Phi, psi and omega in degrees: 000137180285132183290337182275346181268139175290157180294153179289144175290165179299156182301324180296319179295320178296318179297316179296321179297315179296319178298317178296319179297317178300319180295316179297317179296322179294317179295318179297317180296317179298319178294319181295323180292337179278347181281152173281167179298323180295319178294322178296315180297317179298321179295320178297316180294322178293320178297316178298316179296322179298311180297321180294321181292333177284349181080015181274349176247144175298157183300317178259113181232068187298328181297315179294319180295321176294322179295317179298318178294320178296320178295320178299315180297319179298316180295321178298323181286322187256350182284157175301154185297332183284348178282128177240151180242000000 
């Protein structure tokens, strides 16, 4: 055992944490599936803006911006016709 690492929690605590994580992920997925494509895109853009405002992303992040544009194009292609961007 490495002296710099804290001891592992008991197996029961790890199991409860994993069960809780699965439940949160299931709820998050169910909530995400209820969102429209436009709401999903807006959520992605807000998350990106949040990380950028914290200064955790470099000022020029072309890969993320290209990813957002690619996602926008995909949504335009696959979204219902009444959705506008």
